[in-house]
Structures are given as structure tokens and as C-alpha cells.
N, C-alpha and C positions, 0 to 999 in steps of 0.2 A: 388469322385476324389478330390485330394488336390487342394486347391486354392492358386495361386501365385499372390502376389500383387507387382506391379512394376510401378513406374511413374504415380500413381493415377489410374491405371487400374487393373482389376482382371482377371486372366486367369485360366481356368480349365485345369489342367494337367492330361492326361490319365495315368493310372498306369504304372510305369516304365519309363515314359518320363523324360528326364533331363530338368533342368531349362534352359539350353542353347537352346535346341531344341524347347522348348515351347515358349521362347521369340523370337527366330528367325522366327518361324512359324507365329507369330502374328506381324511381321514387325518391330521388335525392332533390331537396329543395335548393336550387341554385338560382341566385338573383340573375335576371336577364331583362333586356328591354328590346333594343333594336335588332339584335341578331345579325348585325352587319359590321361589327367591329368599330362602331363609332362611339357608342355611349360608354363603353368600358364597364358596364354594370356587371358583366360576368367574369371579372378579373379573378384569376386563380394563380396558384404558384406550383411549379413543378419541383418535386424533391428528388426525383431520379428519372433518368431517361433523356432522350433528345427531343427537343421541340422543333416542329417544322417552322421555317422562317416566317410564314404568313401569320403565325399565331401571335407574333410580337410586333406586327406592323402598327405604328402609331404610338407605341409606348415610349417613354423616356428611356435613354440608355441606362440610367441607374436602375429602372424597373426591370428591363430586359436582363441586365447582368445578374439580378437576384432570382431569375427564373419565373418572373411574373409573365402571364400570357392571357389571351382572350379565349375563353372556352368555346365561344361560338365560331371562332376562326381556326381552332386547333383540330386537325384531322391527322392524328398520329399514324405512323406506319410501323412503329416499333413499340415495345412495352413502355409504359409511362406511369409514374406515380405522381399524384397531385394532391393538393390540399387547398382548403379555403384560406385566404390570407387574413391577417388581422386588419380589418378594414379601417380601424382607427388610424392606421398609418397613412391611409389614402383619402380620408375625408376630413373636412373642416366644419366645425360647428359654426352656425350663423343664426342671427335673429332677423325675422321679417320686420322691416321698419315702415313700409308704406305699400299700399295697393292702390294703383291709379288706373281707372278704366281709360284706355286709349280709343276704344270704339266699343260697340256692343259685343264684339267677339274677341277683343284683345285686351288683356290686363297687363299693365306694367307692374312687376314685382321687384321691390327694392329690398335688399338684404345687407346686413352688416356682419362680415365674418369676425370670429373671435381670433385675433392674432393676424399675422401676415398672410395674405392670399395673393400670390403673384399670378398675373394673367396679362394677356395682351388683347386689345380690342379686336373683336371678330372671332375669338376663340369660343369654345363651348364647354359646358360642364354638365354634370348630372346632378339634379336636385333630388334629395331623398326625404321621404316622410319617415316618421318614427316606426311605421309598420314594415319598412323595407321596400316600399314601392318607390321607384325612381324613374325620372324622365329627363332627357337631355334638352338643354336650351342654350342658345348663343347669348353671349354677353353684349349688351348694347351700350355699356358704360365705358368710360375711359379713365385709367388710373391717373391720378394727379389733377383731374378735372372734376370727376364725380366722387363724392365722399363714400358712396356705397355701390355695390354691384347692382346691376339692373337687367332684368330679363323681360321679354315680351311673351306672354303665354296666351295662346289662342284656345278658345273653348272648342273642344272637339265633341261631336255628338256621342254620348255614352262614354266619354273619356273619364277614366277613374281619377287620373291625376289632375287634368285641367278642370274637371268638374269640382274637385276638392278645392282647387285654388280659387275658383269663382264663388263657391257656395259656403266654404267652411274656413278657409285660411284667413287669419286676422293678424294685424300688426302685433308684435310681441311674441308670436309663436316662434319656436325654434325649428330649424331645418338643417340638414347636412348638405355639404357640397363636395363633389369629387374634385380632384385637381383639374385645372383648366388644361385643355388640349386643343389641337387643330392648327392648321397651317394657313388659314384664310386670314392673314394679318398684313397690315401695311408695313412696307420695307422702305427705309430711308433712301436707298439707292434709286427708288422710283420718283424722286422729288421733281424731276423735270419732265417726266412722262405723263401722258394723258391717262386717266383712270376711267374705266367703264365698270360701274357698279350696278349689277342687275339682280333683282330679287323678286320673289312672289310671296304674298301673304306675310307671315312673320319672318320670312327670309330677309325682311328689312332690318331686323334687329342687329345682326352682325355688320351689315353695311352702314348703318347709322353710327356704330362705333368706329368703323374703319374711316368713314368720312371725317368724323370729328378728330380722330387721331392724325389724319393727314393734315388737317388744318393746324392742329397743335404743333406739328413738326414743320410748319411753313411750306407745305406742298406748293409748287410753283406751276405745275402743269394744269390743264383743264380736268375737271371732275364731272362726269356725267352719271347721275344716279337715276336709274329706271326702276320704278316699282309697279308691279302688275298685280291685279286681283280679278276675281270673276265679276264683281259689281262694285259700285262706289262704297258700299258698306265695308268692303274688304280693305279699303285704303285707310291709312291712319298716319298721324304726324305730318299731315299735309301743310298745316300752317307753319310748323317748326322748320320744315324743309324749304318751304317757300321763302321764309324769312332768311335762312342761311344763303339761299341763292340770291336774294336781293342785296345782302350785305357783302357778298363775295362774288365779283363778276366772273370768276373762273369756275364757279359751281353752276351746274345746269340740272334742274330737277324735272323729271318726266314721269307722269302717272298715266297708267293705261288700264282699261277694263275690257272685258269681253261683252258685258251687257251694261249699258249706261242708263237705261230708263229715261227719266226726265233730267238727268244730270248732264252737264256740259263736259264731262271728263272724256278724254280721247278714247275712242274705241279702237283697239288694236291688240295684236299679240305682242307682248313685251319682248319676246325673243326676236321678233321681226324688227322692232324698233332698235334693238341693240345692234343688229347687223347693219341697219341703215346708218347708225352713228359711226360704225367702225371705220368706214372709208375716210372720214374727215378727221380722224384722231392721229396724233403724233406719237409714234412708238408706244402703242397702247398696252396697258396692263388691265386684265379683266378679273373681277371678283364676282362669282356667281353663287347665289344662295336661294334655296327653295326646295321644292319636291324633287326626288331623285330623277324622275324621267325628264323634268324640265332642265335640271342642271346638266345631266349627261348629254341630252340632246343639243343644248346650246353650246356646251364645250366642244362637241364634235363639229358643229357648224362654224364656230369661230376658228377652229383649227383648219378646217377646209378653206376658210376665207383668208388664210395666211398667217394667223397668229401662232407663235411658238407655244407649245404645250406648257413649257415652264413659266409662261407669263399669264397663264389662266389658272387662277386660284379658286377652288370650289370646295364647299362643304354642303352636302345635301342634307335636307331635313328628313330624318328617317323615323317612321312611326314605330310604335311598340310592335312586338312580335305578331305576325299576321294570324297566328292561331289563337290569340287571346281575344277576349270579348271586347276589350277596350283598346284604344290606340294611344291616347296621350293625356 
């Protein structure tokens, strides 16, 4: 069994066990959230030994070159010495400037970073409370258009972080941000191609940023934005998106729900609508955001329908660790 060295102690890791799980089992307090390598909450640094390649997937080259890795994705096969990094190097201080309800379940949180905060619309970051609790959210804002960063936070039943946002967070409070990451971003070379943007629930947030960034860059192809929810209460920004579609003939907005009640919203599976749209698109590029099962399933169906995998961009929304009492 590989030996893990941390804080002057040595731990024997069973084959296949992650550094994160090994340290948690031995009573070490290591920050973590999604356990899937997306939020980067469990970022650590290797001081000696070889890191498996999957432990650094998604990190910036400068981070990887300094030995940083994701503890939840690191399953060493040889001895490894690790430490907690100085998180001040990876976080940005910010102040909350506005809280705007977008629906009964979704709150728009606007924050102003202290100093420069580079990001691209559609990327995601982790928001941190003072007590070390963090959750990942996508950026709905656009640099050069929006003065502040903007996130869509959905209230999750018993969610420690989302409950805090809705019930306790106020403008003027400070919060920390992780460096922005993610590949679900608009690329200028897609300017003449048709875009298929498909999201569920607050998966709309990155798509809203990508849509407006495409407009900012003068996108010429058609843009189809499909937003799905369980019922009409799960839809939001309908007026704003409808207005964009009215002002830009090449933008097409589609909303769909599983249960409409007395509403006139289209009742359909949003992934089915996406596949229906696909046949009429010119050289399409897809952006998928939402729950992991939805994203993975639709990515596979689009690929089987003929789309090249490198033209399907996706970031799944991953809840907090499944073995915790709260999710988001």
C-alpha cells in the first residue's frame, strides 16, 4: 500500500483510495465539496513523490507545475508527501453588492472582487464563507458588460450554503472566490456556426453568460437557448430572454417543463427538444449545463446523433459530497 505523509504523520492508503478520503478517515480536516474534481475545494500540494495524471486534470499549467493537485482525484500508487497550500494564493476577496430574487427558489448574487479577477463567461468558481464552507457556482456575468460578478444560487432543501445565502447573506458582507475555471466558454471561431445552449434549473446561469458573450462578439449564426425545469416555478429570466429573442432575430428561446399545471409553458423533456432542434442546425456547437445525469445523457445522445465530441461543451452541476447532511 502507498504511504502518504502529511503534517508529520504517515498513512497507509488502501489501493484505489483517494488522498482526500485517507486524510479524512484519519481525522484531518481537509476542505472538500463536490468530490468530483470540479470545485477544486480540496486543492493540495505535493512536496515529494509522483502524482497520477488524473490528480491534476482541470488545473492551470502553472498550478500543475508547482505540484498542486486535487485530493479527491489523487489515488497514488507510490509514496507521496503532501501539504495544504497557502489558500491566499488561490482566493480573491470580494464584497457582496446585491441580492436579487429571480424566483422563489433562485437568488442572483452580485459581488465585487478586490483587484483584478480574470474570468470568461460560462466558467465557474467556488464561493467561500468565513468558516471555510464553500460551494461552486457558474458565472452568469460578462466582463466588459457587467460591472460585477453575478451568480445564480438555487435554494436547496437543508442546504447549508444556499440556506445561508437566502436567509443570512446581506450586501456589504465579504466573501472569498476561487480562481475561475472550466471550459464551457464561447470561442470566436464559432462565429458562423449555430449554437445549441441547453440547461436545466440554474444550469441557465453559464448559458446566459455565454449567450451574451456571443452577442458581444457579434456572433452571426443562429443561437437556440433551451431551458428546462420540473414546473414553471423552476423557470426564471423568461422576460429577459424573451426580450433578447425579440431584439435579435437569430436568437431563439425555448422553455419547457415536465408539469405545467395551469401554465401555458411547453410540456416536454428539454433534451428531447434539443435533439429535435439539432437536425435543422448548421455546423452546430452545443453547450450543456445542469445535473450530471442530464449532461452526460444528452452529450451521449448528441454524439450518437452525429455531433463531434469536441463540439459539445459541458459542465455538470455537482452537489456537495454525498455523505454530508447538506448539498449546496
